[in-house]
N, C-alpha and C positions, 0 to 999 in steps of 0.2 A: 504494500500500500504506500509506504513512504517513497519507494522508487517512482511510482506513478505520479505522486504529488510533486516531487522534486523535478521530475521530467516536465510536467506541465507548468511549473514555475520557472522553467528555462535555466535550471542550474546546469552549467556546462558539463560537469563530471557525470551527469545522469542522462546523457543523450539517448541511452538505451533503456530508460526507465519504463517505457511502454511495455517491456516484457514482464512487468509485474502482473499484467493481465494473464499472460501465459502461465505463470506460476500459479495464479488463482485457479485457472481451469484444471490444472493437475490436482490441486488440493480438493477442488470441488468434486472431481471424479472419484477421488479416494473416499471422501466423507459421505457423499450421497450413496455410493455403492455399498459402503459399510452399513449404512442405515437400512437400505433395502434388503441386503443379504441377511442381516441379523433378524429383522422382523419376519422375513420369509421363512427362515429356518425355525423360528419360534411360532410359526403359523399365526402371526399377528399383523401381517401386512395387508393394508387396505388402501387402494388408490385414493379414495375420497379423503382418508386421513392424511395421506402423504401430500396431496395437493392443498388441503386446508392449511397444513403446517407451512407449506412453501408460501402460500398467499400471506399468512400471518407474519412470516419471517421477512418477506421482501416488499410487499405492496404498501403497507402504511408509511414507512419511511420514504418510499418512492413518491407516493401521493403528496406528502408534505413538501418534498424537494421540488417537485414540478409546480405545485401551487405557489410556493415562494418565488420560484424563478419566473413564473408567469406574471406575478405581481411586479417583480423587478423589471422584467422586459417591457411591461406595459408602461412603465414610467419613463424609459429612456430610448427604446427602440423605435426606429422609423417604421411606418406601416409595411413597407416592403420586407424589411428584416423580420418584422413581427409575423408576417405570413409564413416565412420559412421556419421560424422558431415554433409557431403554433402547430404546424404540421408535424414537426418532430416530437412535440409534446404528446400529440395523439398517438403517434407511432410508439413512443415509449410506454404509454399506458396500455397499448395493445400488444406489447412484446415484439414489435416489428422494427425497432430502431436500427438494427444491423442491416436489414434489407433496405430501408430508406436511405441510410447513409452510404450503403454500397452503391445505390443508384446515383448518388451525388458524388461519392468517391473523393479520395484525397485526404488522408489522415494528417499529412504534414503541410498541406497548402494553406495559404493565408485565410481563405474562406473558412477552413476548419477551425481556425483560432477564434472565430466569432460565432460558433454554434454551441450554445449553452448546454445542450443535452447530447452532444456528440459521444460522451463517455458512456451513455446508456446502451451503446451498441453491444457491449459485452454482456449487459443484462439480457438483451434480446437473445444472444447466443445461449446464455445460461437457462433462460426460461423455456426456450425451444428444446434444449437438452432435456429438461424435466418432462416434457410431453411424451417423449418416446423411450427414454432410458429405463424407467421402471419396468415397462413391459419387456424390453430387451433383456434386462438382467434376470427377471423372473423366467423368461423363456430359456436363457442360457443355463440357469440353475436347474430347470426341469429336465434338461437333456444332458446333464453333466456325466451321466453314466455312459453316454455315447461319445461325447466330446468333452474333455476336461474343461472346467470353467476357466482356468488360467489359459488354456490353449485358445479358447474362443476369444478372450480379451486380447491375447497377444496378436492374433490374426487381425482383429479390428485395429489395434494400435499400429501394426506394421503397414497394413494396406492403407489405413487412413493417412499415415505419414507420407507414404509414397504419393497418394492422391494430392495431398497438400503441396508437396514439393513440385510435383509435375505441373499442377494447375497454376502455381505461382508464375510460371513462365508464359502461361496463356492469358490469365487475367489475375493480376496481382491483387487488385482490390477485392475480387470475389474470394480469393484464398484467405485474405485477411479478415473479412467481415462475416462470411457465411458459415453456418454451422457444419455442413458436411466436411469442410476442410479443417475443422477444429476438433472434430469428434475424437481423433486419435489422442489428443491431450487428456481428455477425460478418461479414455481407455487406459492410458499409461498410469494414471493415478489409481484406477480401479484394479489394474493388474497387480499392484503391490499387495492386495488383500489375499488372493490365493497364493502368492509367492511366500509371504510370511507365514501363512497358515500351513503351507506344506512343510516349512522348516520346523514349525512347532509340532506338527503331527508325527514327524519322523524323529523327533527329539534330537535334532541336530544342534550340537553345541558350537557356537561360534566364539572365537576370542573377542575381547573387547575392542581389539584393533579394527575389526570389520565395521561395526556401526560408526566408530569414530572416523575411519577412512571415508565411509560413505558420506558422513555429514560434511566434512571439510572439503571433499571433492565436489559435492553438490553445491555448497556455498560458493566455492571458487567459480564454478560454471555460471552461477547466477550473477556474481559480481563482474565477471568478464563480460557477460551480456549487457549489464547495466552501463559499463564504461566504454565498450568497444563498438556496440551497434549504434545506429542513428538513422537519420532521414535518408542517407545515401544507401543504406543497406537494402538489398533485395529481400524483403520480408513479407510473409513468413519464410518460404523457401527452406534451404538447408539451415539457415541461421536459427530457425525456430527450435531446432533440436537441442541447442545448447541450454536455454532456460528450462525447457521441458525435462530434459534429463537431470539438470541440476535440482529442480523441484522434487523430482521422483527420488533422487538420492537422499535429500534431506529428510523427506517423509520416511523413507526406508530406514534411515538411521534411528528414527524414533520408534519404529514398529518392530525392529529386530530385537531379540533378547540380548542383553548386555548393557553395560553402563557407559554412557557418554562421558567424556572427560570434563573436567571442571570448567574450562573456557567455553565449551559448547553449551553446557547447562546454564552458565551465567549469561550467555548471549540469548538463549531461547526462553529462559524461565524467570528472568527478572521482572519486576512489577511493570516496568515501562513496556516491555515487549508484550506481556500478557494483556495490558490495557489497550495497546495499539491493535492487537488482534481482535479484541472484543469490539472496539469502535470502528474497525476497518470498513465495514459496510457503510456506516454513516459518513465516514470521512470520504470514501469514494464518491458518494452521492453529492456531497456539498461542495467539494473543493473546486471542481471544474466550472460550475455555474458562477461561482464567485469570481474566478479568474477571468472568465469570458465577459461578464457584465462590467467588470473593472476595466478591461481592455476596451470594451465598446465605448465606454464613457471617457476614458483618459488616454487611450492610445495603445498600440500593439506592443511597443517596447516596454519591458519591465525593468525599472531601476532596482538597485539593491534595497532601497527603502520600500518600493512597491512589493518586492518579494517578501520582505519581512512583514509588512502590513497584511498581505494576503495569507501568509503562513499563520499569523496570529488569528486572523479572521476565520481561517479554516478550523483551527482548534476550537474556537468559541462555537462556531456553527456545528461542528461535529459533536461537541458535548451536548448542545441543545437538542439536536436531533436524536442522539443516542439515548439520553436519559429522559427526554420528553416524549419521544414517540417509540423508538425501537424497543427499549426495555419495557415500556408500558404494555406492549402487546405481545412480546415474544421473550421467552426465557429458554435458553439452550438446554438446561438440565431438567426441565419439566417433561414428564411423559407426554402430556399434551399441554399446550401453553396454559400456564396458570392452573394446571390440574383440570382443565375443562374437558368435557366429554367430546367424542367425535361429532355428535349431533350439534352441540353448541359451537364446536369448531367450524362446522359447515355453515351454520347460521352467521357466524362472524365473517367467514369468507365471502358469503353472499352480500352482506352489508358492505364489506370492504370493496368488493367489485362494483357495487352500486355507486359508492362514492367516487370510485375511479371513473365510472361511466359519466357521472355528472361533471367531473372535471374535464373529461374528454369533450363533452358537449360545449363547455365554456371555451376550451381551446379551439374547437372547431368553428365557433362563432367568429373568432379572430382570424382563423385560417381562411374561411370562406367569406368573411366580411371585410376583405381588403385591408386586413391588418388593423382594424379599428381606426380608420382614418379620422374619425371624429376627435381623436386625441390631438391632431395637428390641423386645425382649421385653415392655416395659411400655407399648406404644403405646396412646394413647386412641382413635384412629381409624385403621382399616386402610385401605389403598388401595381395597379393595372397598367398604367402608362409605362412603368419600368419593364414589366413583363412583356408588354407588346413591343417595346423598343428592342429588347434582347432577342425576341423571336423574329422581328423584321429583318435582322441581319441575313437571314437565310431565304428571304422571300424571292430574291432574284436567281438563286442557284437551284431552285426546285426543278426547273425545266432546262437547266444548263447542260451542255454537252459534257459527258464524263467518260473516263477510260472504259468503264464497264458497260456503257450503252451506246457506243459509237455507231453501230449499225442500225439500232432500233430508234434512236432519237432523231426526229426530223430536224431538230435545231442544230445538229452537227453538220457542218459544211466542210467535209474532208477534201473538197476540191478547191477550197480557198487558197490563195497564194501563200498566206502566212498562217502557220499553225503554232499556237502558243499554249503550253501546258502551265497551269497554275498549281504549284506544289508547296505544301507547308504543313504546319500543325493546325491548331484550332483557329489561327489567324489566316489560314488559307482563304477563308470566306471573305475577309477584309481585303485581301489582295485582289480577289476576283471582282468585288464591288468597285474597287478603285480603278482597275484597268478597264473594266467593262464600261464604266461611266466615261472614262477619258478617251478610250480608243475603240470601244465596242461597236461604234457605228460604222467603222470601216468594213465594208463588205468583203474585203480581201483578208480579213482576220477572223480566224476561228479559235475561240477560247475553249480549252478542255480542262476540266477539273480532275485532279488526281483523286481527291476524296479525303485528304488529311491523313496524318499518320498516328493520330491519337488512338491509343489502345492497341496499336499494331505490334509494339515491342520488336521492332526490326533490329537485327544484329548481323554483324559480318562474320562469315564462317568460310574459310578456305577461299577467300577472295570474292565470295558472293554475299549478297544481302538476302536474308531469309527471315521468315517469321512463322510462328505456329498458327497464326490466325488465317483461316482459309480465305476470307474475303480480302484481307490485306495482301496476302500472297497473290491472289488473283489480280489485283490492281498492279502489283509489282511486276508480275509476269507480263501483263499487258503493256506496261511502260517499257520493258526491256525487249519486247518483241521487235525483231529487226525492222519490220515494216513500219512500226510506230516510231521507234527511235530515229529512223531515217527520215520520216515525214516531218518531225518537229523542227521548227525554225527558232523558236524562242521558249525559254522556261522562265516564268516569273516565280522566284523563290520568296515566299512570304511567311515569316515566322517572327514572333516576338523576340527581341534581342537576337537578331539573325546571325551574328558572329559569336554568340555566347559559347562557353566551353562545353555545353551539353548538346551542341548541334552537330556532333560528329557524323551522325547517320545521314543528315542532309548533305554534308560535305561528301561523304562516300557515294551517295546516289548521284550527285551532280558530277563528280569526278568520273564515275563509270559511264555516264551518259556522254560526257565529252570525249571519252576514249572511243566509244562506239560511233559517235557522230561529232567530229571536231567542229563542224559548222554551226552547231547549236549556240545561240546567243543567250547567255544567262543574265537575267536582270534580278537584282536583289532589292526587295522592298525594305527600305530602311525602317528602323523602329521609330517610336514616337514617345509617348508618355505611358507609364504604368503606375497607377495609383496604389497606395497602401491599402486603402479600402475602396469599395465600389465608388465610382465617381458620383453616382446618384445619391449616395449617402452625404457627400460633401455638398452637393447641390441643395439637398433638402435641409441641411444644417445651416447653410449660409444664404440660400435663395439666389445663388449665383454659380455658374459653371467655372468662374475664375478660380474658385477654390481648388479645382482639379489640377491646377498648374502652380500651386504654391509649394515651395521646396519641402515644407514639413509634411505635406500630404502625398508626395511623390516617391515611389520606390525606385523607379528607373527612368532616366531621360537620355535619349540617344544624342547628346551634344557632341560626343567624341567617339565615333564608331571604331577608330583606330585602336582604342584602348581595350577592345574586346579580344579575348584569347585567340579566336580563330580568324581574325581579320585578314592576316597575310595569306592564309591558305585559301580562303574564299576569293580574295582579290585576284589570286593567280588564275582563276578559271572564269570569273565573271566578266561581263562586258559593260555593265552599267549598274550604278547604284542610285536608286530612287531616294533622294534625300528629302524626306518629309519635314525634317526639322528646318532645313533651309527654306523650304516652301512655305511653312506655316508659322515660323518664329522669327522675330526680328533679331538679327545679330546672334542667333542661336542661344538666346536667353530664355530660360524656362518661363518666367512670368509673362513674357510677351507672346507666348504661343496661343494660337486660336483654340478655343475649347468648345465652340458651338458653331452651328451653321447660321446663316442669315436669319433663318426662321426660329432660331433659339434651341435647336435640337442639340443635346450634349454630344461631345466628342465620344464619350464612353458611358455606358450604363453600368457595366461591371468595372473591373479594374484594368482590363487589357483590351478588349475587343471593341473596335470602332463601330458606332452606329451606322446603319445603312446610309443615312442622309449625309453624315460627316465623311464617310469613305468616298461617296460619290462626289461630294463637293471637292474633296481633295484631288480626286482623279481628274475632274474637269479643269481645276486650276493647273494641274501638272501638264495636262495635254495642251492647254493654252500657252504654257511656257515652253513646252517642247513638242510642237505640233508634228515635226518630222522625225520623232524619236525612232520609230521602227524602221523607217527608210534609211536613216543615218546608220543604224546598227547593221542593216543588211548590206548597205553600200558605203562603207566608211571612206 
């Protein structure tokens, strides 16, 4: 728990603190399986009792946290952000957070830092695990004469780990957020039960060295994970095995017969450690909403004072939630909470779910009610306007010619004198809107969309560029088809921070295309402004788009493209750099940059992607300044 909190507070030494969740999954698999197995063997297991206790354990503190966060968000969040938060609140109450956040994706991106309930993804995984695990364990126990219980769990653990590692290369976000790729961690924890039981049944005596070695080795694995993993790590992947094995070894050290040494006992059994264990659920719930709401109000960067204030606030809120709510409704050591009967437990569960339902309805009213716009009567941009502005970016490309529909799309003019491919990441659309508005009226020009590389996970292997994604590979194969590569006259490369250190794959694609067809002219769409928060947020806070070009609100400004890591490599193969900063900013000074169209449409609604209107305005201005650009490149 501490590792997760310190990670979220941006402590440098805990960049891998997110693995605390992985440790938790292993612990949960061990504890839940122990409970189910013990009650089943005593002929005392009832699903209704199990679920009633899980609801009593988890839901009241969750309701309190979401209600408090909803209140705080209503005080400070703009309607657009309130819509996103409210939908996540409903998802959290329905145990679907992990699925919703998977669809949004990006645990380390800036947007994630402003999602107050992002951490509930792990609760979604846990609660979905509760739905099928009891039936699975009972089924495995009932057939253990045919297949040993430990063998069954080992198979689930091994196959699940292989699935997780394999799918990370296909869809990293899915492997991170979704239950099927995390089941193996629960199974690893559960596997410790038949393992230790087998040792006890066989009366195998182990020297004290064994549990002590397991403890320190496991702790070492966890600490290495905390300090060596980070945002650049391909996770879960192979990296997930380190904290998973570490957690299993520490649990094993306590379950094995034998005496742990004094340092281990002092570390695990002191009052502070025991207290942190008891309040860990409450701490997990409250710490992230506090951090996010603080950042939302005062800025993304946390100073040392901010970290201290948030740490103290977390302790206070943890104590309030644990002693005020969690302990009030759940006691670990009671046979049924507070000695209540199963029937009374069921009634409590139904009442709790009813309260959760009412809270979900309240959150839904904000979600579907445009973020409670009535809170800001003089708002510049409503949630609906922002949503429409973000969607309008794609309006012109829906019927555009693309690599995968060349023969079927009547808008594709393969007989045109000039064939231009637009290639990029999520800003490929911006490049298309720019070039289409500026030069798309030329009947001799045919624009072809690659389709973006987002989610493709392209990689170089033996001199070739490949991917495991079938659709992405299909587009790549079409691009490198000899007939297509020979047909292309121009490539417009459009990516945010185009010469950035993470653009190696674009460089490799362009280099290979130049080798196949040296006559291809490569145009690079220069970067512009990337804001720390969505530009729409600053517009609504100040009632002016000018705030999107203030230094304190800008994360990146392409005033000096030469400073980017891959500048020289790209310049060696490109024919022309489209300098949007020179076009739209006086003397390349940030504060002088244009941030809206003549009609007042913002340059950006989110933090990166240009609105359709601004991209088209920029394209027309550039075409007016360089009317013979394509002819000049073809005939220098």
